[in-house]
C-alpha positions in Angstrom: 55.2 117.6 62.4 54.4 120.6 60.1 53.4 123.8 61.9 49.9 125.1 62.1 48.6 127.4 59.9 47.5 130.6 60.9 44.0 132.4 60.0 44.0 136.2 61.3 40.3 136.4 60.8 38.9 140.0 60.8 35.4 141.4 60.3 34.8 144.7 57.8 35.0 148.1 59.4 31.9 149.9 60.3 29.7 150.3 57.5 27.0 153.3 56.3 24.0 153.0 57.4 24.9 150.9 60.8 22.8 153.3 63.1 19.9 151.4 62.0 19.7 147.4 62.3 19.7 146.5 58.3 20.1 143.5 56.7 22.9 144.6 53.8 23.7 140.8 53.0 25.3 141.1 49.4 24.4 144.5 48.8 27.3 146.8 48.1 27.4 149.3 51.1 30.4 151.8 51.6 32.3 152.2 54.8 32.3 155.4 57.5 35.5 157.6 58.4 35.4 155.1 61.7 35.2 151.8 59.4 38.4 152.6 57.7 40.0 154.0 61.1 39.5 150.4 62.5 41.1 149.0 59.4 44.3 151.3 59.9 44.4 150.4 63.9 44.1 146.7 62.7 47.3 147.5 60.1 49.4 148.6 63.5 47.8 145.5 65.5 49.3 142.8 62.7 52.0 144.7 61.9 54.1 142.5 63.9 52.4 139.1 62.2 54.0 137.0 59.2 51.3 137.2 57.1 52.3 136.2 53.5 48.6 135.8 51.8 45.5 137.5 52.1 42.3 136.5 51.1 38.7 138.7 51.2 35.3 138.7 49.8 34.8 140.7 46.9 32.4 143.5 48.7 34.0 146.6 48.6 33.5 146.8 52.4 36.2 144.1 52.6 38.3 144.9 49.9 39.2 148.4 51.0 40.5 146.6 54.6 42.6 144.1 52.9 44.4 146.6 50.9 45.1 148.7 54.0 46.4 145.8 56.1 48.4 144.0 53.2 50.3 147.0 51.7 53.0 146.7 54.9 53.1 143.0 53.9 53.8 143.3 50.1 50.9 140.9 49.0 47.8 141.5 46.7 44.7 140.4 48.3 42.8 137.7 46.2 38.9 138.4 46.3 36.5 136.0 46.4 33.4 135.9 45.6 32.4 133.0 47.4 33.6 134.6 50.7 30.5 137.4 50.3 28.0 137.4 53.6 24.9 135.4 53.1 22.6 136.5 50.5 19.2 137.8 52.3 17.6 137.9 49.0 14.4 140.4 49.2 15.3 141.5 52.9 18.6 143.0 51.3 18.8 146.7 52.6 15.7 146.8 54.7 15.8 147.4 58.2 14.8 144.9 60.7 11.5 146.9 61.3 10.8 147.0 57.7 10.9 143.2 57.5 9.0 142.4 60.6 6.1 145.4 59.3 5.9 143.6 56.1 6.5 140.0 56.4 6.2 139.3 60.2 5.2 135.7 59.2 8.2 134.9 57.4 10.7 136.7 59.8 9.0 134.7 62.8 9.5 131.4 60.5 13.3 132.7 60.0 13.8 133.2 63.8 12.1 129.6 64.8 14.7 128.2 62.0 17.3 130.1 61.3 19.5 127.2 59.9 17.4 125.8 57.2 14.7 128.7 56.3 15.6 130.4 52.9 14.6 134.0 52.4 12.5 134.0 48.6 15.6 134.6 46.6 18.3 134.2 48.9 20.4 131.7 51.0 20.1 129.7 54.5 22.9 129.1 56.4 23.6 125.6 55.2 23.8 127.2 51.8 26.5 129.7 53.2 28.1 127.0 54.8 28.3 125.3 51.5 30.1 127.6 49.4 32.6 129.1 52.4 33.8 126.2 53.9 35.3 124.3 50.6 37.1 127.6 50.3 38.6 127.6 53.4 39.7 123.9 52.9 41.2 125.1 49.4 43.1 128.0 51.3 44.4 125.6 54.1 45.9 123.3 51.9 47.5 126.0 49.7 49.0 127.6 52.5 50.2 125.1 54.9 52.3 126.2 57.8 51.8 129.7 57.1 50.4 132.6 58.7 47.3 134.4 56.5 44.7 137.2 56.4 41.0 136.4 55.7 38.8 139.5 55.5 35.2 138.8 55.9 31.8 139.5 57.4 29.8 138.8 60.4 27.6 135.8 59.0 30.8 134.1 56.9 33.2 134.6 60.1 30.6 133.1 62.1 30.7 129.9 60.3 34.3 129.3 60.2 34.5 129.8 63.8 31.7 127.7 64.8 33.2 125.0 62.4 36.5 125.6 64.1 35.0 124.7 67.5 32.7 121.8 66.4 29.5 123.7 67.1 26.5 123.8 64.8 24.9 126.5 63.0 22.1 126.7 65.1 24.8 128.5 67.6 25.2 131.2 64.9 24.6 133.9 67.5 26.3 133.1 70.4 29.6 134.2 69.0 29.7 138.1 68.8 31.6 139.9 65.3 31.8 143.7 66.0 33.0 145.7 63.1 36.7 145.8 62.9 36.8 142.8 65.2 40.0 140.2 65.1 39.8 136.2 65.7 43.0 134.0 65.6 42.3 130.6 64.5 45.4 127.7 64.4 44.6 124.5 62.3 46.8 121.6 62.7 47.8 119.1 60.1 45.6 116.5 62.3 42.5 118.5 61.3 42.3 120.1 64.8 41.5 123.8 65.1 41.7 126.1 68.1 40.7 129.6 68.3 43.2 132.0 70.0 41.2 135.1 70.1 37.5 135.8 69.6 35.8 139.2 68.8 39.4 140.9 69.5 
């Protein structure tokens, strides 16, 4: 029987403007000093692992971390646009308070139907799932039995974790993903997945 494939799934470090609840989405925001430090702590934590490949979102807040962590493994991260955060459309870069003030009905509509509601010029959770999960299947197929690193975003990570435990997208915010957190998922040849660590 082929060994399981282990994915170390991390969320990017703390970003500039984090102190305000804001939708960054696919906007390319920078990391704070703490955000960079979080990556160095993750580098130390993962030093004993046998990571042989790394994939990350192509946004700067993920690219930087992938480079920091992968330096010790002598591997070059592969940056994929499909692993970007949810495109929040016209709400990008706005705070929750600004959105609620300008679009109160639309804000409530999204809260009422998180899975299907699509912000103008943006995506809903089904759209994100449709672009992220094929890449996950491709990665797992290509690296069977290996140990991998994936540097992602809060929303993207939640979708991957929900799929691993067989939970619906509506349970999106039943899972926490703090800045710089580590999740560990083992995938088995028969299609099973086990979450070994969540939001570590």
